N, C-alpha and C positions, 0 to 999 in steps of 0.2 A: 501494500500500501502506498504510493506515495505522496508524500507532504507537501502542501502548495506551499508556494513564495509570496510574498509582500500582497500583490492586486490584487491577481487572477486566480482562480481556482487551476490546479494542475490538467494541462490539457493532453488528456490521455490519446486524443486522437490523434497526436505527434509520436505517438509510440509505432514502432514498426520494424519488421524483419527484413532484410536488406540479401541478397547475394552479393557476396564480392567476386575479385577477380578468380581468385583462387578454386573459386566455386563452393568455401565454406559460407559460413552464414556468421553475421553478427544482427544485436538488438539496436536499434536507435530510439533514446528515449531522454526525452528533458532531464536537465540535472535539477537536483533540489538540496534541500538543507538536509536531506539523508544521507546526501554523497559526500560529506564530508571526510570521512576516513577512506573512500574507495578509491578519492581523488588525491590525497596525499600519498597512496599507495601507490596509485599511477606515477604519479608525476616521481616518484623514488624511481622507478626504473626507465625511465627517460635520460638517454644520454645528453652529457653535457652539450655536446654540439646541439643536438635538438631543440636543447632548452638555450641556447645561445640564437639559434636561427627563430626562436618566439618571441623574448626579451630584446633581443639585442645587444644583450649585455650578459655576463657569468651568473647564473639566478640557481645554485644549488639547491635550493629549497622554498618550498612555497611559506611564506608568512601567514598568522592568524588573520590579518586583512585580508589576505590574497585568497585565502582558502573561503574567509565571509563572501567576499566579493564574487568569487567564481562560485558559488552554491547558493546565492540569493537573488533570484531571479523574479523581475513583474511577470516575466511571458509579454510582454509587447515592446516595452522600450531597451530591454534587456533580457536577452534568450542566453541560455546554452544547452546545448544537446551534446549528448555521450553517446557511443558504438562500446558495446560491450558486450563479450563472450563469458560465458560463466560467470555471469553476474556482476565483472569485473572489469572498470576502463580497460580500452585497447584504444582509444583517439576519443579528444572534442574539439569543439566549434563552438563560438558563439561569437554574436553578433551585440552591437552597443549604435543606440540609434545617434547620429550626432544632427549635427546643426550645420551650416555654412562654412563657418570656421573652425569646424571639426571638434565642437565642445560638447557634452552629453546635453539631449533634446528629449522633446518627447511629440506627440503628435500635435503640428501636421506636418513635422519633419520627417521628411520620404527618404533619408540616406543612413547607413550604419555601416561602421566599420566590424571586420569580420575578424576572425584568427581562428587557428587550427593549432593542433598539439596531436602527433600521431607515437605512440611509442615505438621503437627502432624495430624491435620484433616483428612487428607489424606493418610496415613502411613497405608500400610496394605492391600491396594487398588491393589496394581500389577505394581503399578505407575513405580517405580526405575526399576522394570524387563523389561518394555516395553522399557522406555528410552533408557537402556544399548543395548537393542538389535538393535535400529537406530540409537546411538551414535559409534555402532559399526560397520554398514552397512555404516554410514559416513566416518572412519576412513579408512575401507577398499575400500572404490572410494578414498581414498587421498593418498594411498600408504603406510599406517600406518597396520603393521602386529601385534602388540603386546601393549597390555594394561598393564600398571603397576598402584597400587591403594594402598595407604595405609590408614590403618584403627585402629581406638584405639580396643584392644579386649573387650571391653564392648562393642560395637555397634554391635552386633549380629546380628541385621537384616539385616545392608549393608553387613555384610561377608557373611551372607547366601545369598544375592542379586547374591555376585560373584560363591558363589560356586556352587551353584543350576542352575547356567547359561549352565553346559552343555561343557567349552571352556576346552581344557587341561591347564591346571595351574597350579604354583610354588609357596608354600607358606612356609614362614618364617617369625619368628618374631624377633627384633631387635630393641635396645633403647624404650622398651615400647611400638613397635607399629607393628600390623601385615602388612606384606607387602605381597601383592599378585600379582601375574605376568602371564598371559594368551595370546595365541595365540587367533586371530580374526578368523582364517578360520574356517570357519563352519566345524562342527563334527557330526556322526550321533545322538551322543548323544544331541547336542546341537540343531540339528532343531526337535529330538524326544521331548525334552523340551518344545522348543517354541509353538510345536502343540499341547501340551498337553496343553497347558495355554491357546493357540487358544481356542481349545474344551471347558475349562470350561469357559471363559469367553462369549464366544459368546452360550452357552448352557444357562449360568446364564444370558446373557442380554435378553434372549428367554421367559427362566422362568417368568422374572420380567413382562412382555407380559401377559404370561396366568394364573399367580396366584398373581393377584394382591391384596392387602387388601382392597384398595377403587378405586373405579371407578368415574369419572366426564364424564359427557355425555354433552359436550360443541354443544348447537345449539339444544336442547329439546326444543319444542315449548308446549305451552300449550292444543291446539286440538291432538286429535291422529291424524294419517297419515303421517306425514312427516316423511324423515329420519331420525334424530333425534330424534325425539318421540320414534318412533318405536324400534328403539336400546334401550331406555331407557327401556320401557315395556317390551321388549325380557329378558331381563337384570331381571328387577325385577320379571317379570310369570316366569324366571327358578331359583327362589332363590339363585341368589347370596349373599354366605354365608358374604360379607364383607360388608362395608363403600358404599353406592352409592347415588350420587349428581347429579342435574339435574342445567346447567349453560346454562342461555340466558341475554341477556341484556337486554332483554324486559321486563324480569318477574317482576311481583310485588309481585307476591305469596310468600309464605315460604315454599311451597310444591307445589307437582304434583304428585298425587294420593299416597301422603305418603311417598314422597320422598322429603328430604331437598333440595328446591330451593335456588340460586344464582344468581345474575347479572353478578359475575367476579368468575373464580379461585382464585382468590387473598381474596375473601371474606369468604371462606372457611378457617374455624380456625383449622381441622385438617390437616396432611397431606396427597396429592396423590400421589396412585402410578400408575392409569394409567387414561388416557385421548382420547376419541372418540370424535374425532373432525368431527362436522357433520352439518358445518356452509360454504357458498359458497366463493369458490376460493380465492377473495380480501381479504376478514376479514380473513383468516388463519394465516401470519404472526403477526397479534396483540394477535390472541390465544394463534401461539407457543410461544411470549415471554412470555403473563402473564403465561402459564405453564412451562414454565423455571423458573423465578422467583420465582415462589410456589415450586419447587423441583418436579415437577412432572417427573417420571423417564421415560413414554412412550407414545408414541403416536398410535393412531390407527387412521388414516384419511381415513373417508368414503369419505371426499368430492372430487368431479369432477373437471376437468376442467384445467389437469394438461398435462403430455408428450402426453398424447393419442390423445389431441387436436389440437397439433400440435407445430412449433417450439417456437412461444409465452411461450405456455404451459409449454416444456420441460425445458424453462430456468425458469421458475415460480418452476417446479418441484425441479431443484437443488437448487435453492436458500431457500427451504422449507427445503431442507434436510441439508445443511449449517449452517442453523439458528436453526434446533435441535440440529446438534450434539456440538454446539457451548454451548450449556447447559448441556450439556452427556447427552439428550435423544436419543433413537431408535426410526425407525418408521416404519409401518405398514402399507404399502397404499404408495403415495395418492390413492384414486377410487378403497380401498379394499373394501371386502365383512365383512371381520369382523374376530374374534376369539373365540374358544369357547375350553372351558377346563370343560369333565362332571366328573371331580371327584368331591366325596360328599362335600370334603373340601375346594373347591372352587364354583363350579355350574357357571361359566361364561358363560353367552351368547353375548357377547359384538358385534353382528352382526347382518343382516337383516335378520337372520334366523326364522322364526317365531315362530317354535318347537325348545326345544331343543332336541338333540340327544337322543337317548338311549347308555348309558355307556357301554364301552367295550374295545379293547384293540388294537385297530386299529387308527394309527397317518393318519388325511389327511390334505395334501396342495396341495392346487390348485391357482395358476395365475391367471383364471377366475373366477368372480363371477358366471357367467352363469351356467360354468362345476363343480365351489364349489355346486351346490344350487342341480346340480342334482345329484352329489356325493352322499350327504347328504341323500335324497330322493329317491337312490335306497337303501341305508345300511338302511335306516330306514323302506323300506319296506320289504326290506329281513330281517332282522334282526329283526324283529316283525311276522315273518312269512312263508316267504318262506323256508328261510333257519335256522334260529337260532341261527346263528354261534356267532355274537359276534355284539357290536356297537362302539363307536369312542368314540377315550380318549381326542383327542386334533383337533381342526381343525383351519386351519390358510388359509384364502385366501388374496394373498398380494396385488394384484392389479397390480399397476404399478413396485412393487420391488425396487422400487427407493433406500431403505437400507436394512431393512430386508429380506433375498432372501433363497430360499430353502437350499442352505448352512448351512446358523443360525440352520433354522430349525431341519436338517438332526443332526446337532451339538447338540441339546437338547432331540431331539428323543434318541441319540444314548446309553445315558446312563440311558433314564426315565423309571423308574422301571412299568410306567402304560401302556405302549406302547409294544406292541409283534409284530407286522407285520405296514411297514410306507407304504401308499399309494402316490403317488404325481400326478398332472396332471401338467407338464410343457408346456410353450408354447416358451421359448427360457431359454440357460443355460449361464446366466451372464460370467462364469465363468469355463469353460467344466474342467480345470485341475485340480482345486481345488475339483469340485463335484468328477469329478473320487477319486480321493483321499479318501475324505471322505464318497464316496459310498464304496468303499471296507471293509473299518473298519466298517462301520456301516452292509453293509450285513452280514461280518464276526459274529456280533451278532444277528442281526435279518433281517424278509427277506425284501426289499426293492422293492416297486411293483414302475413302472413308464410308463406314457403314455404320447410321445409326440407331442403334438398338431402343427400346422404350420410348419409342414416337407418337405412341399413343397411350401412354398411361405415364405416371410421374417417376422421377428417377429413382434410381434404388436407393434405399432408405441411409445407404451408408455415404453417398454423395452430396457434397453442400453446392446447392446450384443457386444461381440468381434468380430472380424471379421475371420473367417474360413473359409478354402480351402475347408475341409473336406464335401465330400457330407453326408447326413443323414444315409444312409446305414453305412458307416465307423464309426460315430458318435455311433449310434446303437452297432455295434461290441464293441468297447470298452468299452460302460457302459457296456455287459455282461462279457466280460475279466474282471469288477470290480466285477461283483457279482448281477447287477442289472438285475432283471426280467423284459425284456422289450415286455410290449404288444401294442397292438395297438390301442383299446378299449375303452372307460371307462367301455364298461359292462366286457372285457376281467378284465379290473382294479379291478373291485368288484368280480369277479368270483373267480378270485388267491388271493386275500386279504382275502376272507371267508375261504377257504379251509384252508391258511396260519396259522389264524388266529387260530383254534383249533383243527387241527388235526397236527400228527406226520409226519416227513419228510418219504418220501418213502428211503429205504434202497437201490432200484436199479430201472429198466425200469419194470418187470415183473408184471402184472396187471393180475388178478382175475376176472370175468365176473360170476354175475349171478342174477338170477330174473325170473320173471312170464311171461315174453313176449319172444319168441325167434328172433322174428325181431328185437327188442330193446335191445336185445343183440348182435344182428349180426352188427347191425347199430354204436355199440357199441367197437367189435372188429374192425369193419373197421378206424374209429376214431383213435383208440391205435395206430393201423398201419400208419395211416398216421401223427402222431404226435411224431413216433422213438420210442413208446415204445413195449414191448414185451407181448401181450396178452396171457391168456390161453384161451383153445377154452371155450366159453360161455356155462354155465349149467343153461339149460332149468329148472325149477320148475314146468311149466306148469301154466293156468291161475287158476288153484284149489290150487293153494299153501298156505296152512295158515301162520298164524303168526309164529308158532312154526316150520314148513319147515323153513321158511327164516333164523328163528336164529339157527339151523341147520348144515344149508347148508354156513351160513356166519361163524361160530365158525370154521368148518372144513377148509375151505378156510382160513382162519387167521393162522389156525395150520399148513398150508402147508410152507413147506421149500420153495418150488419154486415160493412162490406167494409174493412180497413186498408193493402192496396194492389191494385191492376190492374195485370193482364198482358194485354197487346193482341197479339195473332195474326196474323198479315198474309200474304195470300199473293197473287202477282199475277194480274190480270184480262187475259184476253187482248189483245193489241194495245194495253196501257196504256202511257199515253206519259209523259216528263219533267213535264209539266205536271200530270196526275192526281195523280202523286208527290206533287209539293208541295203540291197540293190537301190529300191527307190529311196530310200532316205538320204543315201549317198548324192543321190540324182537330184533327190529337191535342195541338199543343201550345197550341192556343187551351184544349180542354176540360182540360186538365193544372190552366193557370193556375186555375181556378178553385175546385180543392182543395191549396193550396200545401203543404200538412200531409201528403197521402197519396203515395208513392211510386209512378211509372208505367214499365213495361217492355214493350219491344215483343219479340217474336219475329218477325224477317221471315225471309221463304224468296225467297234470289236478290233480293231486291229494291235493289241497288244505287242506283237513283235514289231510294228513299224512304228509305235511309240517309242520306243526301247531305241530304237534305231537311231531316231532321229536325237535323242539324248546323247548319243555315244559319242560325240564332237568333243567332249571333255569330261572326266570323271567328277560326277558329283556324291560320290561317296563319301563318307568319313574320314577324317585323314588322322593318320595315327598323331600320338601326339608325340612331341619334338623333342620333349624334357619332360622329366617325370616328376608327378606333383611333388611340390613342394622343393623344388629347385632353385630356384630363385626368382627375382624381380621380373614382373610381367614389363617390355618397354611400352610406348605408346605405339599404337598400331601406325603399321606404316601406310605412307602416303602413297592413295592411287590415284589417278586420272579421274575427272567428275566425268558423267553424264552431260550430253552437251543433247543442243534441240533436235540435232540430227540421228539420236540413238542412245545407247550404254557407250560407255567408254571404251578407247579400242583394246583396252587390256582384257576385255570382256569378251568372249568367243561367242560369235554367233548366231545361237542355236533356235530352230523353229517349234512355237509353240503347236500343241496339239491339241482338240478340243473333242470330244464325245458327241457333239450337238451342233449343227448349225448357227441355230439360236443362242448358243453361248460362246461362239467364236466370234458371228458379227457383233452380238452386243459389246461385247469387250475391244473390239475394230471399232464400234462408232464412240464409245467414251475416248478412244483416242483420238479419233478425228477433232470430236469436241476441245478435248483440252491443246490439241496443237493448232486449233485454229485459236483457245484464249490467249495462249503462248504468242502467236503472232500479234495478236491484238495487244497485249497488253507491252510489246515493246512501244507504241504509241499510244498511249492512255486518253489522249486527247485534253484537252484543257477547259477547268472553270471560265467561260466567259465574263468580260466585264461588261458592263449596264450604265451607261452616262447616267439614264435617267432615275436610277436607285437613290433613294433618301436614306441610305444607312442611320447616318445620325438625327435624322426626323424620326424613323419608326422605332430607334431606342428609347426617343423622350418619349413617344407616346403609349410605350411598353409600360416603360417605369409609370407615367401617371397611371394607366389602368393598371398596373399591379398594385398602387398604392392603395386600390379598395380590396384588395383581399385578390389571395392566391386560388388555385385553380379555378381562375374565372371564364366560362364561354361568352365568347365576345358578342356586345348588341350588333345587327346586323349591319348597320352604320358605322361600328366602329372597327368591324370584319371589314368591310368595305375600306374605309380608309387604311388602314394598315397594310390590306395589300395593295392599293395603289399606290403606296411610297415605294414597291419595287415593280412599278408596272402593267399589275395584274388587275386589269377592271373588270369589274362584274358588272353584269344586266341590272339595271334597276329593277326593284320591284316594288309597287306599292300597296301597303294594307288597303282591304277590302272588307270591313267588318260588316257593310251594309251594302244592298244593290244598289242604292244612291252614291253609295263611296265610292263604289266599285266603277259606276258610269263616270264620277268626276275624276277617277284615274284614270281611267282608257282616253279620256282626253288631254289628261294632262300628257300621257306617252303618244298618242297617235294610235287608231285604227291601222291595222289588224292589233289585236294583243292576243294573250293567253290568260287565262283563269285556272289558278291551282290551288291547292292547299297545301298547309305547310304543317299540319298536323303532325305529330311524329311517327303514328302506324299507315299514314297516307304519303309520308314525303318522300319524293323519288320514287314514287312506286306507280307509273303510269299505267302498269297493266291493270290497277286496280280500277282505275276509273278517276280517278281525283285529280287529273286533268283534259281543260278543254282546250281546243288549241284554236289560230284563225277565228278568231272573233272579230269580224269586218264591221258591226254597228253595234248600236245601244240595244237593241231588239234580239240578236244573237246574245249578249253580255249578260242580259237577265235572265233569259231563258235559260244559259246555262250554269248562271247562279242558283234560279229555282230547284233544277237539276241535282247539284249538285248539294244542296240542304235537304231535298227531299231521298236523296238516296243514301248518307251519311250522317246527318245529323245538325245540329245548329251550327251557325257562322261562329259562336265562341270555340267550338269544340275543333270545327274544320281550319281556323285562320287562317282564310284566300288571301292571296294577292293577287294581283295585275299586274301583270307586265309586257312587254312589248317585244313582239315574234321577234328572234332570231333567225336569220338565214338557215336554212335546210342543211344536214350535215349527219354528221355521224355521232351520238352520244357517246361521251366518253367519263369517265372520273380518274382526278389527280390527288394522290392524298400523300400525305406524310406525316408520319409519329415519331415521337422520341421514345423508343424503347430505353428500359434500366437496362437492359442487359448488352444489346444490339448498337444502341446508339438509335441514329435519325436513320428513319428507311422512308423511300418517296417510291411508291406505289403507283403501278397506272393499270388499267383496264375498261372495255366496253361499260358501258350502265345499261343495268337491267338484269332481271332475276337470271336469263339463262347464263350470264357470264357467271353471275355470283356463286349458280347452284354448281357451276363447273370446276370454280377455282381459277379463270382464267384472268389470272393478273400476275403481273410483273413485277419486281422488286430491283432497286438498286441503292447501296449504301450510299449517304448524305457526306462529302459535296460530291455532285453528278458532274460529269464533265460532258462535252457536247457530244463525244463519242458515245458515254454511258446513255445520253438523252434519246440518239438514234437507237442501239439496240434494243431501249426499252420499249417503244414505240414497234419493234417490230418483231420482238419476243412473245407476244400473246400469239395462242393461237387463232385468234379470230383477225390477226393484223390485216389478213387480204381484206377486208369490208374499207380498211383505209386506203386502199393502194387500185383501189379500180374491180372490184370482184364482180364477174359476171358483167360484164359492161357500166357496173356505176360510176359515176364522177369520180376520180382519186380526189381526194381531200388534202389540205394543207398541214402536212405532217411538220414542216418549218416551222409554223407557228405553235404547233401542240410541242413540239421538243423544245422550243425558244419558253414558252409558258412552263416547262417541268423544270427547265434551268434556273428559271425565276423564282419559281418555288423551293429550289433546292438551295438556293443561296440566302432565301428569307431567314428558313428552319437552321442553315448554319450558321449564319451572322447573327442572329437571335437565338441562343438554347432556350430562352424563356417562351418561345412557340415551342409547344408541345404536341400541337396536332394540328394541321391544315388537311379540310377535305372541302375539294371544287368539285361539284354534282349537282347537276350534270355541265360536261363542257362540250359543246355543240361545235364539233369542228366542220367547216363547212369548205367547199376548193378552196376560196381565197379566205382568210382568218378562221376566227373563233369567236364563239359568247360561251363566257361564264355566266351560266344562268342561276347557280346558287352557294353558296361559301359559309363553313365554319370556321371558325379559328379560337384555341384554347390555347392561356396563357395559363403557367405557372414558374414559379420561382425555379431558376437553369438549374436543373441538376449537377451536382459534382461530378467532375471527369475526371475518374484515377487514371485513365492513360493518357493524361496529359500532364499530372504528376509525377512526383518520384519514383524511383525502383522501389518498387515494396513486394515482399512476398503476400499471399492471400493472410487475410486474418483468419484465424482460427478461433 
């Protein structure tokens, strides 16, 4: 319990756990009056040189006055933060608000002097950079806009901390001191620096878990069969190249099957990098404490009994993560299946999988242990003979993902030279905004295939997830926008992964089909059409085709400029032998090598021999351990060439994937075609246009004035029209008509012809229910329509009728934007009407939307042909429609207080468009944690 200081309550929301450059963690929190002893102890461990750099003079110890000053803060004008590991300080930072003369000041002064001190043993870990991010965020919260720092010229490390941060800064030298001044407003460069540091730190934290030099299995029993003993045996049998230890309080032996045995981690004389914890949940805290005190870098907790078991378990899980982070350790789990790294330099099988997967180029992440087993099993079967494509580079089963999540593993895979394709099974996405950002960056470098479970139910009980109002279809669309290959089943996950791992990306959707079965060729042709591909007429080689016939046909098809990919279909001939299988496989491999830029797939029917032969280009069998268990430290995995847009790395052999059904092969190819198109488009993402008629400042002032009336406000029509008008969005004028006479007066004001419509919630935007009368050309028609509506649906008080001038005829559409608490701002588009709503024919893009995004948004709905002259109708003004969406995107991006906008209907005519209805909702701007300092999720 922290004690507050001076004027303000203790700001607990400033507490945060961060990942440092070396992959360890530290806790950042405000310094309080309770920290006097910690501060003195910390200072005593700082070298004289570092003290000199901090105070510009020899300063061997802190006086009582210094201790008081550095521990008493008002959390407004004077703030101190400390980075702690194991509850002890490893670094401090403080700011003091100053005026223009450099003297202590209070609000409204907006400048502060900042100073750091980092223990020498922790320098180089990125502690100061993390503290700068957090103290800058605190300062902005307290209306400080600028930092000043004085640094000795010899203190190059601290100067680099400031200059590398990415802020706009001034630097000058006077009186033997370098004075740095920099604005604290985040810039594109500062955000880029922050995210690059985040990637390196989080990737390193996962790398420490996947490539340890030593592993201790805590809870390994004497007899085979238990969880701990199974993990120990799996590690040993996989040929782990590092040191391996068995730990169990009940052990009296010095060895278990040749593995050194100890009663406690504390008894191990050497460093331990990774501990696999397989003890009952009540004993885990004691084990974690022993690991932390011994300097263990990370934990894989396979123990169950945590959040998946209910509220008590959830609190136990929170305590586990807090305890581990106190010691700077990261956790996979609890309730995890384990981790695997097939690199020959590591050979780590710290999991419950009894067999080590074949080495390969696919990274696997699964939140579910059961699905992890299924994925490993399918890849093992198919990688060993059915497709012969590849095996696994790394595998992570996160269990309850209380700490390490899919986001962390994505950070690792992004620049992992051993992984060409990433496959993920997700049952929940804890931070969709961050996941989307990381997925976009990863997908630009290598394919990312995702299947999401629990789509129609709540997330598993063990998972902490942010609330979202977006339906699953919308989340899927946003993931696709980020380049994620979204599939629905683990079968499709493996099918797509195997194709992407060893074949180049297709240049387009044109597909050649050839084979020895006319029927199978026609099935493949139909499947291509269903997937939106453009198949050429199938070439039937007849059942008498030889391997040489296949070779000639495939070579010719690959040389054809009209084809981007080839699907080969094959059925067995009567009495076919294994030698003939091998000949056909060799012919196909030889022909495909003539066109390395085009993918080739095989659809086979009960051709085990052919599938095995296709896999024979390189051995995928498990490699023998090159080093006996416990023989020494495991080096970092060797660098390998990364995959490129044209396909896998040159170091990888070109193997042909084979599928047992045409639909599966074509579905995988279809996903590859869409992904390749996304890769080409992401190279030129477009731009967010600037519009000179946008009044951003006036809109901000109007929003502030409206929110002064209260938050969660749905604007009155006139206020909504006024705000939209500041962004160049004109709403067609509508006048209330509470009586027939007032309806007639409104029509005279607007001019005939007019429309009469109800605005009652149950009839609004439902023309199909009859609540709208159009093209009323005179007073008699208007009065008659008014009577019809009130007779059918109720009194004017219920119907709330309005009169509106007729807009030019066109296609009715809907444009919406909403701020989702988890995913961020989302722009949506579709055609108006019940049919589109029932079919879910709506497209979505993340804000801010570029001009390219707007164009694709219009064209991505299934009913888009209605906008482009379907069946002889006049094409409508899609350019005006795209501009409208860009303006809506700018509004919600510029003003996060605008939490919802709905324009319905938007009638798009051959020339121009008309916004006939608009609803705007305001609320206080939600906190954007993705723009703040780096921090691990709060537990």
